[in-house]
N, CA, C and O of each residue as an XYZ file, in Angstrom:
592
protein
N     -28.366     18.166    -39.642
C     -28.484     19.287    -40.569
C     -27.499     19.069    -41.709
O     -26.318     18.808    -41.475
N     -27.972     19.172    -42.910
C     -27.124     18.992    -44.074
C     -26.705     20.360    -44.582
O     -27.497     21.303    -44.562
N     -25.472     20.473    -45.034
C     -25.033     21.686    -45.681
C     -24.613     22.820    -44.773
O     -25.019     23.964    -44.979
N     -23.802     22.517    -43.767
C     -23.236     23.599    -42.965
C     -22.297     24.397    -43.855
O     -21.437     23.824    -44.525
N     -22.454     25.700    -43.864
C     -21.535     26.511    -44.657
C     -20.347     26.946    -43.792
O     -20.271     26.623    -42.606
N     -19.445     27.670    -44.402
C     -18.216     28.079    -43.710
C     -18.519     28.934    -42.481
O     -17.835     28.811    -41.465
N     -19.524     29.792    -42.556
C     -19.869     30.635    -41.404
C     -20.388     29.782    -40.253
O     -20.024     30.007    -39.099
N     -21.237     28.803    -40.561
C     -21.726     27.893    -39.517
C     -20.553     27.182    -38.846
O     -20.502     27.079    -37.620
N     -19.632     26.703    -39.635
C     -18.475     25.983    -39.100
C     -17.601     26.903    -38.256
O     -17.073     26.486    -37.225
N     -17.449     28.150    -38.689
C     -16.656     29.107    -37.918
C     -17.337     29.445    -36.593
O     -16.663     29.628    -35.579
N     -18.669     29.530    -36.597
C     -19.410     29.781    -35.354
C     -19.159     28.635    -34.383
O     -18.856     28.865    -33.212
N     -19.285     27.407    -34.864
C     -19.093     26.254    -33.982
C     -17.654     26.177    -33.479
O     -17.425     25.849    -32.315
N     -16.696     26.470    -34.332
C     -15.288     26.438    -33.905
C     -15.019     27.509    -32.850
O     -14.329     27.246    -31.865
N     -15.557     28.711    -33.047
C     -15.353     29.796    -32.074
C     -15.960     29.427    -30.728
O     -15.366     29.698    -29.684
N     -17.137     28.811    -30.745
C     -17.789     28.431    -29.497
C     -17.106     27.234    -28.836
O     -17.175     27.082    -27.617
N     -16.451     26.391    -29.622
C     -15.662     25.307    -29.029
C     -14.466     25.881    -28.278
O     -14.073     25.375    -27.227
N     -13.895     26.946    -28.835
C     -12.754     27.583    -28.172
C     -13.178     28.310    -26.909
O     -12.467     28.289    -25.904
N     -14.350     28.961    -26.959
C     -14.832     29.734    -25.821
C     -16.351     29.691    -25.804
O     -17.010     30.487    -26.473
N     -16.903     28.759    -25.037
C     -18.340     28.595    -24.949
C     -19.051     29.758    -24.293
O     -20.275     29.856    -24.376
N     -18.305     30.654    -23.635
C     -18.895     31.829    -22.981
C     -18.888     33.048    -23.898
O     -19.286     34.134    -23.479
N     -18.451     32.889    -25.113
C     -18.374     34.003    -26.045
C     -19.764     34.587    -26.260
O     -20.684     33.873    -26.658
N     -19.919     35.872    -26.001
C     -21.195     36.549    -26.195
C     -21.475     36.809    -27.665
O     -20.576     36.725    -28.503
N     -22.725     37.125    -27.973
C     -23.113     37.366    -29.368
C     -22.309     38.486    -30.010
O     -21.869     38.353    -31.151
N     -22.114     39.579    -29.300
C     -21.374     40.715    -29.870
C     -19.938     40.316    -30.182
O     -19.412     40.652    -31.243
N     -19.305     39.603    -29.260
C     -17.918     39.173    -29.471
C     -17.835     38.140    -30.594
O     -16.909     38.172    -31.404
N     -18.804     37.225    -30.641
C     -18.840     36.221    -31.702
C     -18.981     36.898    -33.061
O     -18.255     36.574    -34.000
N     -19.910     37.832    -33.161
C     -20.124     38.550    -34.418
C     -18.866     39.309    -34.831
O     -18.471     39.275    -35.996
N     -18.240     39.991    -33.878
C     -17.026     40.755    -34.194
C     -15.906     39.831    -34.652
O     -15.207     40.134    -35.618
N     -15.730     38.696    -33.958
C     -14.668     37.755    -34.327
C     -14.858     37.211    -35.736
O     -13.885     36.993    -36.458
N     -16.116     36.989    -36.129
C     -16.396     36.404    -37.435
C     -16.633     37.438    -38.531
O     -16.716     37.096    -39.711
N     -16.743     38.712    -38.132
C     -16.986     39.758    -39.122
C     -18.398     39.718    -39.695
O     -18.607     40.010    -40.872
N     -19.370     39.353    -38.848
C     -20.769     39.330    -39.260
C     -21.569     40.199    -38.291
O     -21.065     40.582    -37.235
N     -22.806     40.506    -38.646
C     -23.629     41.329    -37.755
C     -24.090     40.500    -36.556
O     -24.110     39.270    -36.591
N     -24.454     41.214    -35.503
C     -24.944     40.549    -34.288
C     -26.234     39.784    -34.590
O     -26.436     38.681    -34.082
N     -27.103     40.364    -35.413
C     -28.359     39.702    -35.778
C     -28.093     38.423    -36.571
O     -28.758     37.410    -36.358
N     -27.124     38.469    -37.481
C     -26.763     37.275    -38.248
C     -26.213     36.199    -37.322
O     -26.563     35.025    -37.443
N     -25.351     36.606    -36.399
C     -24.780     35.646    -35.447
C     -25.896     35.001    -34.620
O     -25.902     33.784    -34.435
N     -26.832     35.800    -34.125
C     -27.949     35.279    -33.318
C     -28.801     34.315    -34.138
O     -29.126     33.224    -33.671
N     -29.163     34.711    -35.351
C     -30.024     33.870    -36.193
C     -29.346     32.541    -36.511
O     -29.973     31.484    -36.442
N     -28.075     32.602    -36.855
C     -27.357     31.364    -37.191
C     -27.174     30.483    -35.962
O     -27.329     29.264    -36.037
N     -26.847     31.096    -34.840
C     -26.673     30.333    -33.607
C     -27.988     29.657    -33.214
O     -27.998     28.481    -32.851
N     -29.093     30.396    -33.286
C     -30.402     29.813    -32.975
C     -30.732     28.659    -33.913
O     -31.277     27.641    -33.485
N     -30.400     28.818    -35.201
C     -30.664     27.764    -36.186
C     -29.814     26.527    -35.899
O     -30.308     25.404    -35.997
N     -28.536     26.722    -35.543
C     -27.652     25.601    -35.231
C     -28.124     24.854    -33.984
O     -28.046     23.626    -33.929
N     -28.612     25.587    -32.985
C     -29.132     24.955    -31.770
C     -30.429     24.211    -32.094
O     -30.599     23.063    -31.682
N     -31.340     24.849    -32.824
C     -32.628     24.230    -33.166
C     -32.441     22.962    -33.997
O     -33.200     22.004    -33.855
N     -31.431     22.963    -34.861
C     -31.174     21.804    -35.720
C     -30.398     20.701    -34.991
O     -30.225     19.602    -35.518
N     -29.935     21.006    -33.776
C     -29.192     20.001    -33.022
C     -27.711     19.945    -33.352
O     -26.992     19.092    -32.831
N     -27.250     20.837    -34.207
C     -25.814     20.880    -34.521
C     -25.021     21.307    -33.294
O     -23.918     20.813    -33.057
N     -25.580     22.221    -32.518
C     -25.004     22.603    -31.227
C     -25.943     22.035    -30.180
O     -27.094     22.454    -30.052
N     -25.422     21.067    -29.433
C     -26.257     20.352    -28.464
C     -26.256     21.017    -27.098
O     -27.113     20.710    -26.269
N     -25.327     21.911    -26.846
C     -25.270     22.583    -25.562
C     -23.978     23.351    -25.413
O     -23.123     23.353    -26.298
N     -23.857     24.000    -24.277
C     -22.687     24.801    -23.975
C     -22.128     24.305    -22.648
O     -22.890     23.964    -21.742
N     -20.818     24.262    -22.528
C     -20.214     23.709    -21.326
C     -18.914     24.431    -21.002
O     -18.374     25.163    -21.832
N     -18.424     24.221    -19.799
C     -17.135     24.781    -19.385
C     -16.056     23.724    -19.544
O     -16.289     22.546    -19.277
N     -14.889     24.141    -19.972
C     -13.730     23.262    -20.073
C     -12.965     23.366    -18.755
O     -12.517     24.446    -18.369
N     -12.823     22.247    -18.081
C     -12.161     22.247    -16.780
C     -10.750     21.690    -16.876
O     -10.362     21.119    -17.895
N     -10.003     21.863    -15.820
C      -8.651     21.316    -15.747
C      -8.685     19.795    -15.966
O      -7.798     19.231    -16.607
N      -9.724     19.143    -15.422
C      -9.887     17.699    -15.601
C     -10.103     17.314    -17.055
O      -9.627     16.272    -17.506
N     -10.830     18.167    -17.795
C     -11.039     17.901    -19.217
C      -9.713     17.884    -19.958
O      -9.484     17.044    -20.828
N      -8.849     18.816    -19.605
C      -7.550     18.874    -20.260
C      -6.718     17.645    -19.925
O      -5.931     17.184    -20.751
N      -6.886     17.112    -18.717
C      -6.153     15.911    -18.322
C      -6.620     14.702    -19.124
O      -5.840     13.780    -19.364
N      -7.912     14.697    -19.548
C      -8.446     13.601    -20.342
C      -7.911     13.610    -21.766
O      -7.913     12.570    -22.425
N      -7.463     14.734    -22.248
C      -6.925     14.855    -23.610
C      -5.557     15.516    -23.555
O      -5.391     16.642    -24.025
N      -4.577     14.825    -22.984
C      -3.276     15.459    -22.789
C      -2.443     15.610    -24.062
O      -1.489     16.388    -24.089
N      -2.793     14.881    -25.103
C      -2.030     14.968    -26.350
C      -2.708     15.997    -27.236
O      -3.825     15.788    -27.711
N      -2.022     17.107    -27.452
C      -2.552     18.205    -28.263
C      -1.645     18.427    -29.459
O      -0.426     18.283    -29.363
N      -2.243     18.777    -30.577
C      -1.467     19.011    -31.788
C      -2.193     20.010    -32.685
O      -3.404     20.206    -32.586
N      -1.418     20.626    -33.554
C      -1.953     21.471    -34.619
C      -1.540     20.829    -35.936
O      -0.367     20.526    -36.153
N      -2.503     20.631    -36.798
C      -2.254     20.007    -38.098
C      -2.563     21.028    -39.181
O      -3.702     21.479    -39.305
N      -1.565     21.391    -39.955
C      -1.767     22.281    -41.076
C      -2.137     21.421    -42.277
O      -1.492     20.408    -42.547
N      -3.191     21.837    -43.005
C      -3.724     21.002    -44.071
C      -3.915     21.819    -45.348
O      -4.449     22.928    -45.319
N      -3.468     21.250    -46.467
C      -3.735     21.826    -47.784
C      -4.896     21.055    -48.400
O      -4.907     19.824    -48.396
N      -5.869     21.788    -48.927
C      -7.056     21.178    -49.523
C      -7.168     21.671    -50.952
O      -7.058     22.867    -51.219
N      -7.389     20.737    -51.871
C      -7.430     21.071    -53.287
C      -8.859     21.081    -53.806
O      -9.682     20.255    -53.412
N      -9.142     22.021    -54.689
C     -10.422     22.050    -55.378
C     -11.565     22.554    -54.524
O     -11.353     23.187    -53.490
N     -12.783     22.267    -54.964
C     -13.967     22.800    -54.296
C     -14.406     22.001    -53.069
O     -15.476     22.265    -52.519
N     -13.611     21.039    -52.635
C     -14.017     20.174    -51.531
C     -13.712     20.693    -50.145
O     -13.793     19.931    -49.181
N     -13.363     21.963    -50.005
C     -12.972     22.499    -48.697
C     -14.082     22.384    -47.659
O     -13.847     21.869    -46.566
N     -15.283     22.853    -47.977
C     -16.382     22.819    -46.996
C     -16.691     21.391    -46.556
O     -16.918     21.133    -45.374
N     -16.697     20.482    -47.496
C     -16.990     19.080    -47.167
C     -15.890     18.491    -46.284
O     -16.179     17.813    -45.298
N     -14.631     18.749    -46.638
C     -13.511     18.230    -45.845
C     -13.535     18.811    -44.433
O     -13.330     18.084    -43.461
N     -13.782     20.116    -44.311
C     -13.835     20.754    -42.998
C     -14.986     20.173    -42.179
O     -14.821     19.920    -40.986
N     -16.134     19.961    -42.789
C     -17.269     19.362    -42.105
C     -16.950     17.973    -41.581
O     -17.343     17.620    -40.468
N     -16.244     17.187    -42.370
C     -15.867     15.834    -41.932
C     -14.831     15.885    -40.812
O     -14.851     15.059    -39.900
N     -13.938     16.848    -40.887
C     -12.960     16.999    -39.800
C     -13.673     17.356    -38.496
O     -13.383     16.783    -37.446
N     -14.611     18.310    -38.569
C     -15.319     18.752    -37.366
C     -16.158     17.635    -36.748
O     -16.485     17.693    -35.563
N     -16.505     16.631    -37.529
C     -17.278     15.506    -37.006
C     -16.402     14.511    -36.239
O     -16.925     13.632    -35.554
N     -15.092     14.638    -36.344
C     -14.179     13.725    -35.644
C     -14.043     14.160    -34.189
O     -13.837     15.343    -33.919
N     -14.156     13.225    -33.248
C     -14.117     13.580    -31.825
C     -12.849     14.313    -31.390
O     -12.912     15.151    -30.491
N     -11.716     14.027    -31.995
C     -10.454     14.644    -31.585
C     -10.304     16.076    -32.081
O      -9.446     16.809    -31.591
N     -11.117     16.482    -33.038
C     -10.995     17.817    -33.626
C     -11.720     18.831    -32.747
O     -12.936     18.762    -32.569
N     -10.953     19.773    -32.202
C     -11.504     20.828    -31.358
C     -11.977     22.020    -32.180
O     -12.969     22.663    -31.836
N     -11.265     22.313    -33.266
C     -11.607     23.442    -34.132
C     -10.845     23.302    -35.439
O      -9.808     22.642    -35.508
N     -11.379     23.935    -36.468
C     -10.696     24.020    -37.761
C     -10.649     25.498    -38.110
O     -11.686     26.143    -38.264
N      -9.438     26.029    -38.235
C      -9.242     27.455    -38.475
C      -8.873     27.695    -39.938
O      -7.924     27.095    -40.444
N      -9.612     28.562    -40.615
C      -9.221     28.998    -41.953
C      -8.009     29.907    -41.784
O      -7.927     30.660    -40.813
N      -7.085     29.843    -42.707
C      -5.863     30.632    -42.575
C      -5.379     31.096    -43.936
O      -5.898     30.673    -44.970
N      -4.402     31.949    -43.928
C      -3.793     32.392    -45.174
C      -2.416     31.753    -45.281
O      -1.917     31.160    -44.325
N      -1.821     31.878    -46.436
C      -0.494     31.314    -46.612
C      -0.536     29.940    -47.255
O      -1.468     29.614    -47.990
N       0.473     29.145    -46.977
C       0.641     27.836    -47.611
C      -0.488     26.868    -47.290
O      -0.895     26.085    -48.148
N      -0.998     26.914    -46.058
C      -2.003     25.958    -45.604
C      -3.393     26.568    -45.682
O      -3.580     27.751    -45.396
N      -4.361     25.758    -46.069
C      -5.741     26.227    -46.162
C      -6.421     26.284    -44.798
O      -7.163     27.221    -44.503
N      -6.162     25.272    -43.969
C      -6.759     25.240    -42.631
C      -5.740     24.724    -41.623
O      -4.792     24.020    -41.973
N      -5.960     25.093    -40.361
C      -5.189     24.546    -39.246
C      -6.184     23.838    -38.346
O      -7.161     24.436    -37.895
N      -5.930     22.557    -38.086
C      -6.833     21.728    -37.296
C      -6.268     21.611    -35.881
O      -5.127     21.189    -35.693
N      -7.072     21.986    -34.893
C      -6.707     21.899    -33.478
C      -7.176     20.537    -32.977
O      -8.371     20.243    -33.003
N      -6.238     19.703    -32.521
C      -6.536     18.329    -32.130
C      -6.250     18.089    -30.650
O      -5.294     18.637    -30.101
N      -7.079     17.272    -30.008
C      -6.873     16.883    -28.617
C      -7.280     15.418    -28.469
O      -8.421     15.054    -28.756
N      -6.340     14.577    -28.019
C      -6.628     13.153    -27.821
C      -6.058     12.690    -26.492
O      -5.310     13.408    -25.829
N      -6.430     11.472    -26.119
C      -5.939     10.908    -24.873
C      -4.647     10.125    -25.049
O      -4.032      9.721    -24.062
N      -4.222      9.904    -26.305
C      -2.988      9.141    -26.533
C      -2.416      9.454    -27.910
O      -3.107      9.968    -28.789
N      -1.146      9.131    -28.071
C      -0.507      9.298    -29.377
C      -1.130      8.362    -30.403
O      -1.212      8.700    -31.584
N      -1.567      7.195    -29.965
C      -2.218      6.243    -30.875
C      -3.485      6.854    -31.454
O      -3.716      6.778    -32.661
N      -4.313      7.464    -30.597
C      -5.541      8.102    -31.094
C      -5.228      9.310    -31.974
O      -5.935      9.566    -32.950
N      -4.191     10.041    -31.642
C      -3.781     11.159    -32.485
C      -3.388     10.643    -33.863
O      -3.813     11.190    -34.880
N      -2.585      9.599    -33.896
C      -2.129      9.024    -35.168
C      -3.320      8.545    -36.005
O      -3.343      8.740    -37.220
N      -4.305      7.923    -35.358
C      -5.497      7.467    -36.075
C      -6.261      8.647    -36.679
O      -6.734      8.571    -37.813
N      -6.375      9.716    -35.929
C      -7.083     10.901    -36.421
C      -6.321     11.550    -37.569
O      -6.921     11.945    -38.569
N      -5.007     11.663    -37.432
C      -4.196     12.230    -38.519
C      -4.385     11.415    -39.796
O      -4.508     11.975    -40.886
N      -4.406     10.114    -39.657
C      -4.586      9.237    -40.808
C      -5.950      9.447    -41.456
O      -6.055      9.503    -42.681
N      -6.988      9.563    -40.644
C      -8.337      9.798    -41.178
C      -8.405     11.122    -41.936
O      -9.023     11.204    -42.998
N      -7.771     12.151    -41.389
C      -7.787     13.458    -42.064
C      -7.012     13.384    -43.376
O      -7.471     13.899    -44.396
N      -5.858     12.759    -43.361
C      -5.047     12.664    -44.581
C      -5.754     11.898    -45.694
O      -5.474     12.120    -46.872
N      -6.676     10.992    -45.328
C      -7.395     10.185    -46.318
C      -8.611     10.893    -46.898
O      -9.226     10.384    -47.836
N      -8.970     12.049    -46.365
C     -10.111     12.781    -46.917
C      -9.823     13.146    -48.364
O      -8.698     13.498    -48.717
N     -10.844     13.059    -49.189
C     -10.706     13.204    -50.630
C      -9.946     14.448    -51.092
O      -9.076     14.336    -51.956
N     -10.239     15.604    -50.555
C      -9.644     16.852    -51.047
C      -8.307     17.197    -50.392
O      -7.634     18.129    -50.832
N      -7.908     16.462    -49.347
C      -6.664     16.770    -48.641
C      -5.468     16.324    -49.485
O      -5.372     15.165    -49.890
N      -4.563     17.267    -49.737
C      -3.406     16.948    -50.581
C      -2.091     16.928    -49.816
O      -1.143     16.264    -50.236
N      -2.019     17.639    -48.711
C      -0.778     17.743    -47.944
C      -1.109     18.110    -46.513
O      -2.134     18.731    -46.230
N      -0.205     17.709    -45.599
C      -0.391     18.119    -44.213
C       0.943     18.144    -43.490
O       1.928     17.544    -43.921
N       0.939     18.856    -42.380
C       2.109     18.936    -41.498
C       1.561     19.089    -40.081
O       0.686     19.917    -39.831
N       2.086     18.282    -39.159
C       1.541     18.277    -37.802
C       2.606     18.666    -36.794
O       3.761     18.255    -36.902
N       2.204     19.464    -35.809
C       3.084     19.878    -34.725
C       2.435     19.518    -33.398
O       1.298     19.910    -33.134
N       3.150     18.772    -32.562
C       2.672     18.472    -31.215
C       2.844     19.700    -30.339
O       3.862     20.387    -30.426
N       1.860     19.982    -29.496
C       1.967     21.087    -28.556
C       2.579     20.541    -27.272
O       2.021     19.637    -26.649
N       3.710     21.082    -26.885
C       4.434     20.566    -25.727
C       3.953     21.196    -24.422
O       3.852     20.504    -23.409
N       3.656     22.487    -24.429
C       3.127     23.162    -23.253
C       2.354     24.386    -23.724
O       2.589     24.900    -24.818
N       1.430     24.844    -22.890
C       0.606     25.983    -23.249
C       0.454     26.919    -22.053
O      -0.533     26.831    -21.322
N       1.418     27.813    -21.845
C       1.241     28.807    -20.784
C       0.062     29.705    -21.158
O      -0.093     30.079    -22.320
N      -0.756     30.045    -20.184
C      -1.920     30.916    -20.435
C      -1.866     32.107    -19.497
O      -1.362     32.015    -18.378
N      -2.391     33.221    -19.967
C      -2.495     34.385    -19.101
C      -3.718     34.214    -18.234
O      -4.682     33.552    -18.618
N      -3.672     34.803    -17.083
C      -4.817     34.732    -16.179
C      -5.956     35.566    -16.759
O      -5.734     36.651    -17.296
N      -7.175     35.048    -16.646
C      -8.331     35.793    -17.128
C      -9.283     36.009    -15.963
O      -9.340     35.216    -15.023
N     -10.023     37.095    -16.050
C     -10.993     37.377    -14.988
C     -12.371     36.924    -15.452
O     -12.621     36.819    -16.653
N     -13.238     36.664    -14.530
C     -14.605     36.268    -14.846
C     -15.365     37.496    -15.333
O     -15.284     38.565    -14.727
N     -16.097     37.341    -16.423
C     -16.868     38.444    -17.004
C     -18.117     38.690    -16.231
O     -18.891     39.582    -16.576
């Protein structure tokens, strides 16, 4: 599918974070109507942009033990294109739009520091990227959640 817009990218990022996210919760998180969320999700699935839904297991986290957040400044009108290229990289889990100094925060997961470094380099070389700052995640305590 050519031409994913920012809403499409936000839908995919939200579902990467939580594949069990229901339509109502997805719509509320993105600030769109439930019907819009359903229509866009159906279109993304039909176009093959979303190939399926899966659970993230403890073993999955062991396969990608190197986690980082990369803050990125993007110049000019190339934001959508740069974000689309980032989302196509295997190490990129999500790209979050943000306010403040950085335009986006990239959530990264790799199996080694070498692969992380390669991904950081690829992102920094994107045409519209002007600046970046990366933070390694050392630990991630989580609250217990109940099954819905």
